[in-house]
C-alpha positions in Angstrom: 72.8 89.6 -109.3 72.6 92.7 -111.2 70.7 94.1 -114.1 72.7 97.6 -113.4 74.6 97.7 -116.5 77.6 99.8 -115.2 80.5 100.6 -117.6 82.5 97.4 -118.0 85.9 97.1 -116.9 89.2 97.0 -119.2 90.2 93.5 -117.4 87.2 91.8 -116.2 88.0 89.0 -114.1 85.8 86.0 -114.3 85.3 83.4 -111.6 83.6 80.1 -111.8 79.7 79.7 -111.0 79.8 83.6 -112.4 78.7 84.9 -115.9 79.1 88.3 -117.3 76.9 90.0 -120.4 78.0 93.0 -122.0 75.4 95.4 -123.7 76.5 97.5 -126.7 75.2 99.5 -129.4 76.3 98.7 -133.3 75.7 101.8 -134.8 79.5 103.4 -134.1 81.5 105.9 -135.8 83.2 105.4 -139.0 86.7 105.9 -138.2 86.3 103.4 -134.9 84.4 100.9 -137.7 87.5 101.1 -139.7 89.6 100.0 -136.9 87.4 97.1 -136.0 87.6 95.9 -139.9 91.3 95.8 -139.0 90.8 93.4 -136.4 89.0 90.9 -138.4 90.2 87.5 -140.1 90.1 86.6 -143.7 86.9 84.7 -143.4 85.4 87.3 -141.5 85.9 90.1 -144.0 84.7 87.8 -146.7 81.7 87.5 -144.8 81.0 91.0 -144.3 81.7 91.6 -147.8 78.8 89.4 -149.0 76.3 91.4 -147.0 73.8 93.3 -149.5 73.1 96.4 -147.4 75.7 98.7 -146.0 74.1 99.1 -142.6 74.1 95.1 -142.0 77.6 94.7 -143.3 78.7 97.9 -140.9 76.8 96.3 -138.0 78.3 92.4 -138.8 81.9 94.3 -138.6 81.2 96.1 -135.2 80.1 93.3 -133.7 82.9 90.9 -134.4 85.1 93.7 -133.7 83.6 94.4 -130.2 83.7 90.4 -129.9 87.1 90.1 -130.7 88.3 93.4 -128.3 86.6 91.7 -125.2 88.0 88.3 -125.6 91.2 89.9 -125.9 90.5 91.9 -122.2 89.6 88.0 -121.0 92.2 86.2 -122.8 95.0 88.9 -122.4 95.3 88.8 -126.1 96.0 90.9 -129.0 91.9 91.0 -130.4 93.3 90.3 -134.1 95.3 87.3 -133.0 92.3 85.6 -131.5 91.4 82.6 -134.1 88.1 81.0 -134.0 86.7 77.6 -134.7 82.7 76.7 -136.1 80.4 74.0 -135.1 78.5 72.1 -137.7 75.8 74.9 -136.9 78.0 78.0 -137.5 78.4 78.8 -133.9 82.1 80.1 -132.9 84.2 79.0 -130.1 87.4 79.0 -128.5 89.2 75.9 -130.0 91.5 75.9 -126.8 90.7 76.9 -123.0 87.5 76.9 -120.6 86.3 80.7 -121.5 82.8 79.7 -123.5 81.2 82.7 -124.9 77.9 83.4 -127.2 76.6 86.8 -128.7 73.3 88.1 -130.2 72.0 90.9 -132.0 68.9 92.7 -133.0 67.9 96.2 -134.3 71.0 98.5 -133.3 71.8 95.9 -129.9 74.1 93.2 -129.5 74.7 91.3 -126.5 78.2 88.9 -125.5 77.8 86.6 -122.6 80.8 84.8 -121.1 81.6 81.8 -118.5 83.6 79.4 -117.8 83.4 75.9 -118.8 79.6 75.4 -119.3 77.3 76.5 -122.3 75.8 79.7 -122.3 73.2 81.5 -125.0 72.6 84.6 -125.1 69.3 86.5 -127.3 67.7 89.5 -127.8 64.6 90.7 -129.7 62.8 93.9 -131.2 59.4 94.0 -130.1 57.3 94.6 -132.9 53.6 94.1 -133.9 52.6 90.7 -134.9 49.1 90.1 -136.2 49.6 87.0 -136.1 51.6 85.6 -133.2 49.1 83.0 -132.1 49.5 81.1 -135.4 53.6 81.3 -135.1 53.1 80.1 -131.5 51.2 77.2 -133.2 54.4 76.2 -135.2 57.2 76.8 -132.4 55.8 77.1 -128.9 55.0 74.0 -127.0 51.3 73.2 -125.8 51.7 74.9 -122.1 53.8 78.1 -123.9 50.5 78.2 -126.1 47.7 77.7 -123.3 49.6 80.6 -121.3 49.8 83.0 -124.3 46.3 82.3 -125.4 45.1 82.8 -121.8 46.7 86.5 -121.9 44.8 89.6 -122.5 45.4 91.0 -125.9 47.4 93.4 -124.8 49.8 91.5 -122.9 50.3 88.9 -126.0 53.1 90.8 -127.9 55.4 91.3 -125.3 54.5 87.6 -124.1 55.1 86.2 -127.4 58.7 88.2 -127.3 59.7 87.2 -123.7 59.1 83.5 -124.9 60.8 83.7 -127.7 63.9 85.4 -126.2 64.0 82.8 -123.8 64.1 79.9 -126.2 66.3 81.0 -128.5 69.0 81.7 -125.6 68.2 78.3 -124.5 68.8 76.4 -128.2 71.4 78.4 -128.7 73.6 77.5 -125.6 72.8 73.8 -126.5 74.4 74.7 -129.7 72.6 72.1 -132.0 70.8 75.8 -133.7 67.1 75.4 -135.1 67.8 71.1 -135.3 66.9 71.5 -131.7 62.8 71.7 -131.9 61.6 74.7 -130.2 58.5 72.9 -129.0 60.3 70.3 -127.2 61.0 72.2 -124.1 59.2 74.5 -121.8 59.7 78.1 -121.0 58.1 80.8 -118.5 56.3 83.8 -120.3 53.4 85.1 -117.9 54.1 88.8 -117.2 54.4 87.7 -113.6 56.5 84.8 -113.6 60.5 84.9 -113.2 62.5 83.6 -116.1 62.9 79.6 -115.8 63.2 76.5 -118.0 60.1 74.3 -116.6 60.7 71.3 -118.4 62.6 69.6 -121.3 61.3 66.4 -123.1 62.8 63.2 -122.9 64.9 64.1 -119.3 63.1 64.9 -116.4 66.2 66.4 -114.8 67.5 68.2 -117.4 65.2 71.6 -116.9 67.1 71.6 -113.1 70.6 71.7 -114.4 70.1 75.0 -116.2 69.7 78.8 -115.1 67.7 80.9 -117.1 67.0 84.8 -116.8 65.5 87.7 -118.2 67.8 90.8 -119.2 66.3 94.2 -118.2 67.1 96.0 -121.9 65.9 99.7 -123.4 62.4 99.8 -124.0 61.4 97.4 -126.9 64.2 94.9 -126.8 63.4 91.7 -124.8 66.7 90.0 -123.8 67.6 86.3 -122.2 70.3 84.5 -120.9 70.7 80.5 -120.5 73.7 78.6 -118.9 74.0 75.2 -117.9 75.0 75.2 -114.3 73.5 77.0 -111.2 75.4 80.4 -111.6 75.9 82.6 -108.3 76.6 86.0 -109.5 75.6 87.7 -113.0 77.3 90.8 -114.1 75.8 93.3 -116.4 77.8 95.4 -118.3 78.1 98.3 -120.8 80.8 98.3 -123.7 81.4 101.8 -125.1 83.6 102.9 -128.1 
């Protein structure tokens, strides 16, 4: 396992029981942004055009362009030739092949996760002040998670809140059912001194043991997590540079 975020390879070799996570910035030079826009399919360009703010539109184009470029490396295909299908929850996937992927962005940072065969989910959250963190946790966290959050000192609650939120989001993104999957139907670890773990899943005694959950070391102010439905032997973390 690694959290070193080294520059990534041009030809990544992804083996079974291995996950690759790439980190990149979304605010890129105008010339590079224009190049990425040419890679997008018609529906992606149409979606980009619907964003109200230029920065959001540009970040969407950058995020999708980098996704296509990375998928092109794994599949040995031209980025613009890659075709996506979408689940009923608008999650993109490749209609054929064993390569699974997921992406998440927050602020100016985007993460991409890749593995073979099994479901994978990744999430990133920008930490910010929340006066109503405990009230939000009452709505979305499990009773066990709320108890841990409330037991922490005041100064530790906001980091723990976003630590918990990113881990829960990574799991439900891997499950692939969007917010129709109840956030309080499973427990994750969130205490500062506790490793990332999926602790329990309601209705299935053994389900939690089938999953791997990891905290990702990101720049200050960000919290990131990875969930994959398998026990993995290697986690590679790489930087994507434009």
